[in-house]
Backbone as ProteinMPNN parsed JSONL, in Angstrom:
{"seq_chain_A": "MPAAATTSWMTLFALGAFHGINPAMGWLFAVALGMQERRSSAVWRALLPLGAGHALAVAAAVGLAVLAGAVVPITFLRWSVAAILVGLGITLPLRHRHPGWTRMRVSMRQLTFWSFLMASAHGAGLMVVPVFLRLTTVAAHGSHQHLTETADTTTAVLATSVHASGYLLVTAAVAFVVFTKLGVALLRTAWFNLDLLWSIALVASGLAAVFL", "coords_chain_A": {"N_chain_A": [[0.399, -0.995, -0.074], [0.757, 2.393, -0.559], [2.646, 4.652, 0.435], [0.865, 7.295, 0.606], [-1.82, 6.495, 0.63], [-1.571, 4.849, 3.166], [-1.304, 6.396, 5.137], [-3.545, 8.516, 4.6], [-5.611, 6.329, 5.484], [-5.246, 5.866, 8.006], [-5.508, 8.894, 8.972], [-8.154, 9.0, 8.591], [-8.947, 7.293, 10.921], [-8.456, 8.437, 13.068], [-9.888, 11.022, 12.399], [-12.274, 10.032, 13.356], [-11.34, 9.176, 16.103], [-10.903, 11.747, 17.325], [-13.795, 13.203, 17.038], [-14.957, 11.476, 18.255], [-14.275, 12.48, 20.811], [-15.627, 14.875, 21.297], [-18.035, 16.034, 22.959], [-21.005, 16.737, 22.087], [-21.287, 15.053, 19.941], [-22.169, 12.537, 21.463], [-21.098, 10.845, 23.081], [-21.851, 12.484, 25.734], [-24.298, 12.175, 26.021], [-24.723, 9.114, 25.973], [-23.466, 9.127, 28.483], [-25.684, 10.718, 30.2], [-27.805, 9.023, 29.951], [-27.293, 6.789, 31.502], [-26.503, 8.016, 33.927], [-29.401, 8.513, 34.25], [-30.516, 6.282, 34.802], [-28.951, 5.518, 36.638], [-27.333, 3.204, 36.014], [-24.478, 1.495, 34.462], [-24.987, -0.297, 32.214], [-26.549, 0.953, 31.126], [-25.255, 3.159, 29.738], [-23.442, 1.757, 28.187], [-25.391, 0.193, 26.265], [-26.59, 2.852, 24.945], [-24.181, 2.971, 23.113], [-23.802, 1.103, 20.353], [-26.349, 2.414, 18.791], [-25.011, 5.287, 18.838], [-23.019, 4.925, 17.405], [-24.065, 4.253, 14.89], [-25.598, 6.019, 13.904], [-23.377, 7.718, 13.549], [-21.872, 6.852, 11.369], [-23.687, 6.428, 9.602], [-24.175, 8.95, 9.089], [-21.781, 10.393, 7.991], [-21.093, 8.047, 5.896], [-23.367, 9.034, 4.496], [-22.759, 11.579, 3.638], [-20.157, 10.949, 1.732], [-21.405, 9.23, 0.26], [-22.617, 11.172, -1.39], [-20.687, 12.916, -2.321], [-19.601, 10.766, -4.038], [-21.862, 10.803, -5.664], [-21.781, 13.439, -6.834], [-19.209, 13.474, -7.402], [-19.223, 11.942, -9.968], [-20.698, 13.756, -11.892], [-19.857, 16.464, -11.807], [-16.393, 18.03, -12.26], [-13.723, 17.524, -10.414], [-12.545, 19.094, -9.19], [-14.098, 21.579, -8.334], [-15.445, 20.108, -7.219], [-13.867, 19.596, -4.857], [-13.564, 22.322, -4.176], [-16.419, 23.25, -3.415], [-16.774, 21.472, -1.698], [-14.929, 22.5, 0.297], [-15.755, 25.004, 0.61], [-18.042, 25.026, 1.623], [-17.383, 23.447, 4.684], [-15.22, 25.227, 5.767], [-17.311, 27.502, 5.867], [-18.66, 26.253, 7.625], [-17.046, 25.948, 9.976], [-16.319, 28.765, 10.491], [-19.055, 29.728, 11.233], [-20.005, 28.411, 13.771], [-19.472, 28.914, 16.339], [-20.641, 30.946, 16.695], [-23.572, 29.726, 16.424], [-23.841, 27.894, 18.132], [-25.278, 25.929, 20.872], [-25.975, 24.358, 23.841], [-27.499, 21.388, 24.678], [-30.126, 20.257, 26.162], [-29.483, 17.546, 27.413], [-29.97, 15.729, 29.521], [-32.559, 15.69, 30.504], [-33.615, 14.376, 28.448], [-35.329, 11.225, 27.167], [-35.102, 9.239, 25.291], [-35.679, 6.172, 22.159], [-33.76, 3.493, 21.056], [-33.475, 3.558, 18.518], [-34.285, 6.278, 18.157], [-32.188, 7.467, 19.147], [-30.435, 6.782, 17.497], [-31.566, 8.396, 15.082], [-30.77, 11.049, 16.084], [-28.247, 10.575, 16.301], [-27.436, 10.911, 13.84], [-28.031, 13.041, 12.809], [-26.854, 15.259, 14.501], [-24.049, 14.938, 13.878], [-24.163, 15.022, 11.029], [-25.329, 17.978, 11.28], [-23.211, 18.862, 12.29], [-21.108, 18.942, 10.428], [-19.404, 16.641, 10.516], [-19.308, 14.123, 9.329], [-18.891, 15.598, 6.545], [-16.821, 16.313, 7.244], [-15.123, 14.171, 6.422], [-14.976, 13.632, 3.845], [-12.944, 15.089, 2.456], [-10.454, 13.348, 2.82], [-11.465, 11.152, 1.725], [-11.699, 11.876, -0.791], [-9.191, 11.913, -1.339], [-8.302, 9.558, -1.212], [-9.963, 8.185, -3.915], [-9.934, 7.102, -7.022], [-8.916, 9.291, -9.491], [-10.218, 9.753, -12.901], [-9.613, 11.185, -14.82], [-7.314, 13.409, -16.182], [-6.326, 16.684, -15.695], [-8.245, 19.609, -15.564], [-11.315, 19.321, -15.755], [-11.285, 16.744, -14.756], [-12.892, 13.439, -13.145], [-14.411, 11.731, -10.656], [-13.828, 8.285, -10.444], [-16.148, 5.287, -11.403], [-15.278, 3.049, -10.609], [-14.396, 1.142, -8.011], [-14.764, 2.924, -6.12], [-17.482, 2.335, -3.929], [-16.759, 0.155, -2.801], [-14.148, 1.728, -1.452], [-15.965, 3.994, -0.202], [-17.596, 2.519, 1.934], [-15.213, 0.94, 2.934], [-14.273, 3.256, 4.115], [-16.301, 4.517, 5.449], [-16.495, 2.574, 7.437], [-13.724, 2.197, 8.844], [-13.268, 5.095, 10.176], [-15.899, 5.185, 11.611], [-14.877, 3.178, 13.652], [-12.74, 4.599, 14.67], [-14.557, 6.462, 16.021], [-15.959, 5.09, 17.796], [-14.648, 3.376, 19.236], [-13.019, 5.63, 20.712], [-15.373, 7.113, 21.503], [-16.641, 5.091, 23.588], [-14.284, 5.115, 25.175], [-14.509, 7.919, 26.127], [-17.17, 8.046, 27.629], [-16.916, 5.719, 29.038], [-15.023, 6.591, 31.418], [-15.914, 8.982, 32.316], [-18.216, 8.53, 33.013], [-17.567, 6.439, 35.066], [-15.53, 7.995, 36.782], [-15.367, 11.406, 36.587], [-17.66, 12.81, 35.94], [-19.775, 15.292, 34.541], [-19.651, 17.242, 35.281], [-17.247, 18.662, 34.527], [-16.972, 20.017, 31.703], [-18.179, 21.74, 32.264], [-15.992, 24.041, 31.756], [-14.385, 22.58, 29.861], [-15.559, 22.62, 27.408], [-16.439, 24.919, 26.035], [-13.66, 24.696, 24.868], [-13.102, 22.513, 23.352], [-15.206, 23.211, 21.684], [-14.077, 25.28, 20.331], [-12.034, 23.951, 19.022], [-13.075, 22.378, 17.238], [-14.344, 24.131, 15.532], [-12.137, 25.053, 14.547], [-10.731, 22.613, 13.73], [-12.929, 22.022, 10.951], [-12.552, 24.142, 9.693], [-9.182, 23.77, 8.862], [-10.011, 21.052, 7.731], [-11.682, 21.798, 5.383], [-9.525, 23.489, 4.598], [-7.953, 21.377, 3.715], [-9.144, 20.055, 2.028], [-9.11, 21.353, -0.455], [-5.755, 21.313, -1.097], [-5.35, 19.089, -0.579]], "CA_chain_A": [[-0.067, 0.092, -0.441], [1.355, 3.78, -1.032], [2.539, 5.545, 2.049], [-0.064, 8.195, 0.78], [-2.869, 5.767, 0.985], [-1.367, 4.637, 4.347], [-1.684, 8.022, 5.994], [-5.123, 8.838, 4.293], [-6.773, 5.372, 5.985], [-4.743, 6.641, 9.611], [-6.312, 10.201, 9.095], [-9.72, 8.502, 8.536], [-9.318, 6.552, 11.871], [-7.769, 9.835, 13.96], [-10.532, 11.545, 12.692], [-12.973, 9.103, 14.189], [-11.179, 9.602, 17.26], [-11.123, 13.165, 17.132], [-14.877, 13.046, 16.519], [-15.236, 10.642, 19.336], [-13.593, 13.123, 22.006], [-16.504, 15.711, 21.29], [-19.303, 15.566, 23.642], [-21.711, 16.821, 21.469], [-21.099, 13.73, 18.855], [-22.602, 11.268, 21.468], [-20.552, 10.691, 24.483], [-22.305, 12.986, 26.937], [-26.164, 11.902, 25.987], [-24.563, 7.732, 26.407], [-23.436, 9.386, 30.304], [-26.692, 11.069, 30.694], [-29.028, 7.911, 29.999], [-26.856, 5.879, 32.494], [-26.966, 9.112, 35.157], [-30.669, 8.698, 34.376], [-30.465, 4.815, 35.015], [-27.875, 4.858, 37.467], [-26.544, 1.864, 35.88], [-23.591, 1.653, 33.841], [-25.573, -0.759, 31.164], [-27.384, 2.256, 29.819], [-23.773, 3.904, 28.782], [-22.792, 0.681, 27.109], [-26.607, 0.299, 25.516], [-25.936, 3.657, 23.776], [-22.925, 2.96, 22.335], [-24.135, 1.04, 19.139], [-26.602, 3.696, 18.166], [-24.648, 6.614, 18.755], [-22.253, 4.762, 16.138], [-24.689, 3.704, 13.603], [-25.836, 7.198, 13.445], [-22.688, 8.991, 13.332], [-21.618, 6.82, 10.535], [-24.434, 7.019, 8.311], [-23.841, 10.399, 8.606], [-20.307, 9.726, 6.702], [-21.768, 7.532, 4.55], [-24.242, 10.014, 3.418], [-21.608, 12.61, 3.023], [-19.165, 10.499, 1.256], [-22.191, 8.753, -1.143], [-22.917, 12.64, -2.036], [-19.608, 13.024, -2.645], [-19.834, 9.894, -5.174], [-22.76, 11.108, -6.674], [-21.709, 14.411, -7.114], [-18.244, 13.57, -8.225], [-19.615, 11.665, -11.011], [-21.006, 14.417, -12.858], [-18.875, 17.496, -12.22], [-15.056, 18.155, -11.996], [-13.378, 16.984, -9.405], [-11.919, 20.813, -8.916], [-15.412, 21.877, -8.519], [-15.952, 19.507, -6.041], [-13.136, 20.368, -4.004], [-14.235, 23.699, -3.78], [-17.784, 23.261, -3.473], [-16.49, 21.115, -0.172], [-13.969, 23.335, 1.083], [-16.053, 26.298, 0.999], [-18.873, 24.465, 2.843], [-16.398, 23.288, 5.62], [-14.597, 26.616, 6.05], [-18.418, 28.124, 6.228], [-19.473, 25.744, 8.983], [-16.247, 26.699, 11.011], [-16.77, 30.127, 10.967], [-20.249, 30.22, 12.118], [-20.027, 27.721, 14.903], [-19.206, 29.275, 18.013], [-22.44, 31.95, 16.847], [-24.805, 28.798, 16.332], [-23.903, 26.706, 18.844], [-26.232, 26.017, 22.2], [-25.823, 23.483, 24.341], [-28.219, 21.159, 24.141], [-30.814, 20.026, 27.47], [-29.788, 16.009, 27.161], [-29.914, 15.056, 30.723], [-33.848, 15.425, 30.59], [-34.325, 14.085, 27.22], [-35.686, 10.087, 27.014], [-34.958, 8.412, 23.927], [-35.707, 4.997, 22.0], [-32.208, 3.219, 20.427], [-33.953, 4.015, 16.837], [-34.334, 7.744, 18.133], [-31.142, 8.122, 19.452], [-29.418, 7.094, 16.156], [-31.08, 9.467, 14.335], [-30.197, 11.958, 16.673], [-26.875, 11.009, 16.454], [-26.85, 11.436, 12.267], [-28.356, 14.814, 12.875], [-25.926, 15.741, 15.192], [-23.36, 14.485, 12.926], [-24.679, 15.712, 10.074], [-25.268, 19.756, 11.699], [-21.853, 20.009, 13.137], [-20.218, 18.998, 9.633], [-18.224, 15.406, 10.932], [-19.224, 13.448, 8.303], [-18.055, 16.16, 6.031], [-14.644, 16.538, 7.343], [-14.222, 12.518, 6.243], [-14.819, 13.92, 2.093], [-11.844, 15.716, 1.744], [-9.739, 12.187, 2.833], [-12.225, 9.856, 0.805], [-11.576, 12.126, -2.16], [-8.02, 11.81, -1.922], [-8.247, 7.765, -1.412], [-10.357, 7.742, -4.629], [-9.111, 7.357, -8.089], [-9.398, 9.933, -10.645], [-10.264, 8.951, -13.822], [-8.957, 11.547, -16.097], [-6.267, 14.2, -15.842], [-6.834, 18.027, -15.997], [-9.367, 20.579, -14.628], [-12.513, 18.253, -15.658], [-11.519, 15.441, -14.288], [-14.391, 13.252, -12.574], [-14.006, 10.055, -9.82], [-14.257, 6.86, -11.4], [-17.032, 4.42, -10.879], [-14.972, 1.701, -10.144], [-13.991, 0.727, -6.681], [-15.775, 3.551, -5.312], [-18.46, 1.869, -3.431], [-15.524, -0.286, -1.537], [-13.615, 2.715, -0.699], [-16.878, 4.958, 0.57], [-18.056, 1.662, 2.986], [-14.214, 1.101, 4.012], [-13.577, 4.92, 4.932], [-16.639, 4.407, 6.73], [-16.048, 1.647, 8.507], [-12.395, 3.134, 9.509], [-14.032, 6.389, 10.296], [-16.572, 4.961, 12.449], [-14.497, 2.247, 14.312], [-12.084, 5.574, 15.513], [-15.859, 7.159, 16.621], [-16.628, 4.684, 18.09], [-13.719, 3.325, 20.139], [-13.213, 6.979, 21.616], [-17.075, 7.411, 22.352], [-16.432, 4.324, 24.61], [-13.443, 5.152, 26.405], [-14.434, 8.705, 27.303], [-17.68, 7.694, 28.464], [-16.842, 4.907, 30.609], [-14.178, 7.418, 32.459], [-16.743, 10.122, 32.201], [-19.644, 7.999, 33.898], [-17.291, 6.194, 36.511], [-14.901, 8.795, 37.458], [-15.109, 12.018, 36.56], [-18.71, 13.056, 36.214], [-20.385, 16.096, 33.87], [-19.247, 18.857, 35.497], [-15.402, 18.603, 33.296], [-17.568, 20.676, 30.653], [-18.122, 23.62, 32.747], [-14.425, 23.998, 31.207], [-13.996, 22.012, 28.51], [-16.806, 22.229, 26.622], [-16.002, 25.96, 25.032], [-12.156, 24.85, 24.445], [-13.745, 21.838, 22.177], [-15.924, 24.13, 20.584], [-13.353, 25.657, 19.1], [-10.725, 23.162, 18.714], [-14.035, 21.802, 16.348], [-14.123, 24.825, 14.563], [-10.756, 24.813, 13.448], [-11.266, 21.291, 12.442], [-13.51, 22.225, 10.165], [-11.728, 24.964, 8.451], [-8.497, 22.744, 8.644], [-10.626, 19.957, 6.616], [-11.901, 22.437, 4.256], [-8.349, 23.698, 3.444], [-7.575, 20.289, 3.087], [-9.962, 19.463, 0.334], [-8.603, 22.051, -2.085], [-4.395, 21.19, -1.292], [-5.184, 17.297, -0.7]], "C_chain_A": [[1.047, 1.113, -0.047], [1.237, 4.314, 0.145], [1.826, 6.852, 2.118], [-0.909, 7.667, 1.165], [-3.145, 5.509, 2.706], [-2.297, 5.631, 5.398], [-2.958, 8.862, 5.991], [-5.888, 7.666, 5.442], [-6.42, 5.81, 7.722], [-5.534, 8.138, 9.695], [-7.503, 10.053, 9.412], [-9.761, 8.387, 9.816], [-9.246, 8.067, 12.671], [-9.178, 11.057, 13.94], [-12.042, 11.305, 13.605], [-12.942, 9.178, 15.582], [-11.039, 10.845, 17.571], [-12.668, 13.355, 17.44], [-15.404, 12.652, 17.94], [-15.328, 11.804, 21.044], [-14.959, 13.755, 22.371], [-17.796, 15.383, 21.98], [-20.664, 15.763, 22.916], [-22.443, 15.306, 20.158], [-21.355, 12.573, 20.015], [-22.432, 10.972, 22.975], [-21.584, 10.984, 25.891], [-23.979, 12.529, 27.017], [-25.976, 10.188, 26.338], [-24.718, 8.471, 28.298], [-24.677, 9.739, 30.896], [-27.564, 10.009, 30.659], [-28.374, 6.936, 31.464], [-26.892, 6.775, 33.811], [-28.344, 8.733, 35.194], [-31.132, 7.387, 34.735], [-29.962, 4.217, 36.249], [-27.41, 3.449, 37.184], [-25.647, 1.936, 34.644], [-24.179, 0.868, 32.54], [-26.124, -0.209, 30.215], [-26.295, 2.819, 29.014], [-23.73, 3.11, 27.279], [-24.285, 0.299, 26.045], [-26.694, 1.686, 24.131], [-25.405, 3.872, 22.902], [-23.639, 2.66, 21.158], [-25.402, 2.099, 18.25], [-26.319, 4.879, 17.769], [-23.757, 5.948, 17.392], [-22.603, 4.66, 15.086], [-24.846, 5.06, 13.16], [-24.678, 7.733, 13.079], [-21.635, 8.21, 11.882], [-22.07, 6.536, 9.655], [-24.163, 8.177, 7.942], [-22.789, 10.985, 7.576], [-21.01, 8.902, 5.666], [-22.68, 8.258, 3.683], [-22.98, 11.098, 2.765], [-20.521, 11.6, 2.076], [-20.181, 9.732, -0.132], [-22.168, 10.228, -1.859], [-21.683, 12.825, -2.872], [-19.434, 12.283, -4.147], [-20.471, 10.249, -6.528], [-22.374, 12.357, -7.52], [-20.354, 14.419, -8.121], [-18.373, 12.818, -9.92], [-20.149, 12.633, -12.44], [-20.605, 15.785, -12.845], [-17.688, 17.587, -11.87], [-15.055, 17.972, -10.796], [-12.448, 18.098, -8.809], [-13.037, 21.35, -8.319], [-15.698, 21.463, -7.258], [-15.158, 19.332, -4.83], [-13.419, 21.487, -3.172], [-15.424, 24.051, -3.173], [-17.032, 22.752, -1.599], [-15.825, 21.964, 0.69], [-14.648, 24.709, 1.721], [-17.749, 26.251, 1.987], [-18.157, 24.233, 4.612], [-16.063, 24.351, 6.517], [-16.294, 27.586, 7.015], [-18.804, 27.642, 7.934], [-18.314, 26.297, 10.083], [-16.07, 28.339, 11.236], [-17.989, 30.484, 11.756], [-20.294, 29.268, 13.351], [-20.109, 28.09, 16.003], [-19.961, 30.472, 17.735], [-23.5, 31.174, 16.602], [-25.238, 28.195, 17.464], [-24.61, 26.969, 20.538], [-25.826, 24.534, 22.716], [-27.193, 22.544, 24.796], [-29.107, 20.219, 25.895], [-30.664, 18.304, 27.154], [-30.474, 15.466, 28.295], [-31.761, 15.091, 30.857], [-34.453, 14.574, 29.553], [-34.222, 12.003, 27.44], [-35.751, 9.676, 25.745], [-35.051, 6.8, 23.639], [-34.425, 4.8, 21.304], [-32.855, 3.849, 19.098], [-33.936, 5.607, 16.746], [-32.814, 8.334, 18.796], [-30.046, 7.608, 18.12], [-29.838, 8.072, 15.385], [-31.088, 10.773, 14.671], [-28.935, 12.083, 16.405], [-26.081, 11.226, 14.857], [-27.212, 12.933, 12.497], [-27.591, 15.88, 13.398], [-24.537, 15.854, 14.373], [-22.876, 15.036, 11.624], [-24.467, 17.591, 10.455], [-24.212, 20.326, 11.871], [-20.543, 19.749, 11.894], [-18.926, 17.77, 9.527], [-18.261, 14.717, 10.034], [-18.864, 14.26, 6.527], [-17.026, 16.458, 5.749], [-13.997, 15.493, 6.556], [-13.948, 13.019, 4.616], [-13.268, 14.133, 1.725], [-10.742, 14.367, 1.904], [-10.125, 11.372, 2.029], [-11.812, 10.417, -0.5], [-10.051, 11.887, -2.537], [-7.562, 10.111, -2.15], [-8.733, 7.365, -2.966], [-9.59, 7.959, -6.06], [-9.529, 8.191, -8.952], [-9.24, 9.329, -12.203], [-9.541, 9.51, -15.065], [-8.107, 12.607, -15.549], [-6.681, 15.518, -16.154], [-7.94, 18.641, -14.912], [-10.872, 20.191, -14.599], [-12.43, 16.645, -15.746], [-12.342, 15.084, -13.364], [-14.056, 12.037, -11.452], [-14.771, 9.367, -10.838], [-15.322, 6.33, -10.535], [-16.474, 3.228, -10.228], [-14.386, 2.116, -8.731], [-14.531, 1.887, -5.886], [-17.12, 3.391, -4.303], [-17.533, 1.34, -2.517], [-14.579, 0.974, -1.339], [-14.531, 3.508, 0.376], [-17.257, 3.942, 1.751], [-16.264, 1.594, 3.692], [-13.773, 2.256, 4.579], [-14.317, 4.989, 5.864], [-16.784, 3.901, 7.613], [-14.887, 2.276, 9.825], [-13.003, 3.963, 10.766], [-14.455, 6.169, 11.655], [-15.901, 4.312, 13.458], [-13.766, 3.137, 15.638], [-12.796, 6.127, 16.405], [-15.812, 6.097, 17.937], [-15.818, 4.003, 19.558], [-13.608, 4.325, 21.359], [-14.441, 7.361, 22.332], [-17.203, 6.611, 23.628], [-15.964, 4.562, 25.573], [-14.096, 6.717, 27.474], [-15.976, 8.66, 28.278], [-18.125, 7.086, 29.271], [-15.956, 5.534, 31.561], [-14.968, 8.374, 32.799], [-18.232, 9.874, 33.435], [-19.083, 7.612, 35.41], [-16.293, 7.599, 37.426], [-14.701, 10.323, 37.861], [-16.342, 13.302, 36.52], [-18.946, 14.554, 34.892], [-19.707, 17.172, 34.13], [-17.72, 19.476, 34.89], [-15.882, 19.87, 32.349], [-18.017, 21.816, 30.813], [-16.499, 25.074, 31.923], [-13.956, 23.706, 30.02], [-14.745, 22.089, 27.771], [-16.528, 24.134, 25.433], [-14.285, 25.531, 24.463], [-12.288, 23.814, 22.995], [-14.458, 22.105, 21.296], [-15.366, 24.743, 19.356], [-11.873, 25.467, 18.266], [-11.717, 22.656, 17.072], [-13.916, 22.658, 15.073], [-12.886, 24.839, 13.647], [-10.208, 23.6, 12.723], [-11.623, 21.667, 11.296], [-13.104, 23.219, 9.202], [-10.539, 24.728, 8.368], [-8.87, 21.648, 7.701], [-10.996, 20.815, 5.565], [-10.576, 23.237, 3.421], [-7.603, 22.392, 2.695], [-7.895, 19.675, 1.848], [-9.315, 20.625, -0.857], [-6.911, 21.68, -2.041], [-4.187, 19.753, -0.997], [-4.715, 16.627, -2.027]], "O_chain_A": [[2.037, 0.814, 0.621], [0.219, 4.482, 0.817], [1.888, 7.564, 3.119], [-1.222, 8.088, 2.279], [-4.154, 5.732, 3.375], [-3.346, 5.603, 6.041], [-3.385, 9.609, 6.872], [-6.713, 8.131, 6.229], [-7.327, 6.027, 8.526], [-6.196, 8.329, 10.715], [-8.053, 10.707, 10.298], [-10.517, 9.207, 10.338], [-10.297, 8.705, 12.726], [-9.517, 11.757, 14.894], [-12.676, 12.119, 14.277], [-13.943, 9.236, 16.296], [-11.136, 10.809, 18.798], [-12.7, 13.872, 18.557], [-16.129, 13.365, 18.632], [-16.142, 11.819, 21.968], [-15.522, 13.434, 23.418], [-18.542, 14.503, 21.55], [-21.506, 14.898, 23.158], [-23.547, 14.896, 19.8], [-20.808, 11.514, 19.71], [-23.307, 10.88, 23.836], [-21.969, 10.187, 26.747], [-24.675, 12.598, 28.03], [-26.932, 9.717, 26.953], [-25.669, 8.364, 29.072], [-24.948, 9.247, 31.992], [-28.316, 10.087, 31.63], [-29.142, 6.498, 32.321], [-27.338, 6.214, 34.812], [-28.69, 8.555, 36.362], [-32.329, 7.36, 35.019], [-30.202, 3.141, 36.796], [-27.143, 2.651, 38.082], [-26.169, 2.518, 33.693], [-23.808, 1.469, 31.531], [-26.266, -0.491, 29.025], [-26.372, 2.948, 27.792], [-23.856, 3.415, 26.093], [-23.971, 0.133, 24.866], [-26.806, 1.561, 22.912], [-25.697, 4.634, 21.981], [-24.211, 3.625, 20.65], [-25.184, 2.439, 17.087], [-26.846, 5.532, 16.868], [-23.883, 6.56, 16.332], [-21.835, 4.868, 14.147], [-24.305, 5.382, 12.102], [-24.828, 8.408, 12.061], [-20.742, 8.904, 11.396], [-21.371, 6.287, 8.673], [-23.935, 8.537, 6.787], [-22.948, 11.784, 6.652], [-21.421, 9.383, 4.61], [-22.772, 8.155, 2.46], [-22.534, 11.212, 1.623], [-19.874, 12.553, 1.642], [-19.763, 9.693, -1.289], [-21.633, 10.298, -2.966], [-21.768, 12.872, -4.099], [-19.202, 12.903, -5.185], [-20.123, 10.167, -7.706], [-22.587, 12.376, -8.732], [-20.261, 15.026, -9.189], [-17.673, 13.177, -10.867], [-20.033, 12.329, -13.627], [-20.942, 16.436, -13.833], [-17.641, 17.095, -10.742], [-16.022, 18.144, -10.053], [-11.638, 17.809, -7.929], [-12.584, 21.762, -7.251], [-16.104, 22.178, -6.343], [-15.714, 18.941, -3.803], [-13.496, 21.608, -1.95], [-15.511, 25.053, -2.463], [-16.875, 23.501, -0.634], [-16.226, 22.107, 1.845], [-14.364, 25.31, 2.756], [-18.317, 27.086, 2.691], [-18.543, 24.912, 5.563], [-16.435, 24.465, 7.684], [-16.388, 28.056, 8.149], [-19.081, 28.281, 8.949], [-18.686, 27.038, 10.992], [-15.659, 28.859, 12.273], [-18.028, 31.292, 12.684], [-21.018, 29.867, 14.147], [-20.91, 27.544, 16.761], [-19.959, 31.218, 18.715], [-24.559, 31.796, 16.519], [-26.387, 27.961, 17.839], [-24.449, 27.987, 21.212], [-25.393, 23.68, 21.941], [-28.032, 23.238, 25.369], [-28.331, 19.596, 26.62], [-31.652, 17.742, 26.681], [-31.487, 14.785, 28.132], [-32.137, 14.147, 31.551], [-35.582, 14.096, 29.667], [-33.164, 11.499, 27.816], [-36.805, 9.928, 25.161], [-34.655, 6.037, 24.52], [-33.875, 5.825, 20.9], [-32.387, 4.959, 18.846], [-33.684, 6.221, 15.708], [-32.504, 9.524, 18.855], [-28.954, 8.148, 17.939], [-28.98, 8.782, 14.861], [-31.343, 11.648, 13.844], [-28.359, 13.161, 16.256], [-24.914, 11.514, 14.592], [-26.424, 13.85, 12.263], [-27.567, 17.046, 13.003], [-24.007, 16.962, 14.292], [-21.759, 15.372, 11.232], [-23.595, 18.294, 9.945], [-23.928, 21.521, 11.784], [-19.382, 20.111, 12.083], [-17.909, 17.816, 8.835], [-17.134, 14.455, 9.614], [-18.641, 13.58, 5.525], [-16.393, 16.751, 4.735], [-12.862, 15.557, 6.084], [-12.831, 12.832, 4.134], [-12.589, 13.496, 0.919], [-10.02, 14.325, 0.908], [-9.26, 10.709, 1.456], [-11.549, 9.605, -1.387], [-9.661, 11.705, -3.691], [-6.777, 9.616, -2.959], [-8.158, 6.399, -3.467], [-8.76, 8.855, -6.211], [-10.669, 7.949, -9.349], [-8.324, 8.6, -12.583], [-9.041, 8.876, -15.995], [-8.174, 12.729, -14.325], [-7.545, 15.537, -17.031], [-8.309, 18.226, -13.813], [-11.62, 20.572, -13.699], [-13.033, 15.757, -16.349], [-12.747, 15.967, -12.608], [-13.067, 11.403, -11.818], [-15.705, 9.581, -11.61], [-15.516, 6.65, -9.362], [-17.096, 2.523, -9.433], [-13.992, 3.245, -8.438], [-14.749, 1.564, -4.718], [-17.717, 4.414, -3.966], [-17.395, 1.927, -1.444], [-14.191, 0.592, -0.235], [-14.148, 3.711, 1.528], [-17.258, 4.563, 2.814], [-16.038, 2.112, 4.785], [-12.938, 2.257, 5.484], [-13.913, 5.318, 6.98], [-17.161, 4.431, 8.658], [-15.025, 2.612, 11.001], [-13.158, 3.605, 11.934], [-13.884, 6.606, 12.654], [-16.244, 4.813, 14.529], [-13.865, 2.912, 16.844], [-12.295, 6.422, 17.49], [-15.6, 6.558, 19.058], [-16.282, 4.105, 20.693], [-13.917, 4.109, 22.531], [-14.522, 7.814, 23.473], [-17.71, 7.111, 24.632], [-16.49, 4.466, 26.681], [-14.189, 6.827, 28.697], [-16.004, 9.123, 29.418], [-19.077, 7.272, 30.03], [-16.047, 5.046, 32.687], [-14.666, 8.769, 33.925], [-18.875, 10.579, 34.213], [-19.538, 7.991, 36.49], [-16.523, 7.963, 38.579], [-14.162, 10.689, 38.906], [-16.13, 14.446, 36.921], [-17.885, 14.717, 34.291], [-19.23, 17.946, 33.3], [-17.336, 20.646, 34.912], [-15.057, 20.78, 32.272], [-18.245, 22.711, 29.999], [-16.304, 26.279, 31.76], [-13.264, 24.404, 29.279], [-14.542, 21.121, 27.038], [-16.496, 24.167, 24.203], [-13.821, 26.238, 23.569], [-11.808, 24.095, 21.897], [-14.519, 21.503, 20.224], [-15.7, 24.818, 18.173], [-11.118, 26.097, 17.526], [-11.146, 22.597, 15.983], [-13.567, 22.272, 13.958], [-12.745, 24.682, 12.434], [-9.566, 23.486, 11.68], [-10.743, 21.717, 10.438], [-13.322, 23.096, 7.996], [-10.144, 25.566, 7.556], [-8.029, 21.318, 6.864], [-10.445, 20.43, 4.534], [-10.499, 23.522, 2.226], [-6.975, 22.324, 1.639], [-7.263, 19.058, 0.99], [-9.192, 20.393, -2.059], [-6.516, 21.738, -3.205], [-3.086, 19.215, -1.116], [-4.607, 15.403, -2.095]]}, "name": "protein", "num_of_chains": 1, "seq": "MPAAATTSWMTLFALGAFHGINPAMGWLFAVALGMQERRSSAVWRALLPLGAGHALAVAAAVGLAVLAGAVVPITFLRWSVAAILVGLGITLPLRHRHPGWTRMRVSMRQLTFWSFLMASAHGAGLMVVPVFLRLTTVAAHGSHQHLTETADTTTAVLATSVHASGYLLVTAAVAFVVFTKLGVALLRTAWFNLDLLWSIALVASGLAAVFL"}
């Protein structure tokens, strides 16, 4: 496997891990459910739908990129993704609100849908697209090149799976530590810093969409 491809797969996993650290991506919800029911099994039960929802958001973003790449030049696709990511990064601090998760009781289906919405609204799925574009074979050279139709499905599934694995592992680890050791009080100081870091990551992903 070429070094560039290896780096891309590692980046996908690392992005998943980074997404798992963000409380808005789900671990806080899992902890809240555990505190409501006063048992750790509720935390673990929430992980599967959280992971499924996050993976669906990534798959949706990658799928849209594949469809768009079949009809528009790759250069236009890269710049479009970059503009959206940078826009999300700039506006996130202005539009963010803390959700009242501790008062919510949801089914596993609702939790999957919630995770999908959160990952989509925060641009988590879209963050994966620049790395996916780097992994995808290009059909032609020049300013009018398009994504190939071969291997895109396989690459998309693998990219989603690798990213989701990183997300789920870190989400589970953070949820366990917070539920059993730290408590949610740490968010009084950690939340703002994570919001700022997330905004920077969105902008950086947008720049990567152009230069990767």
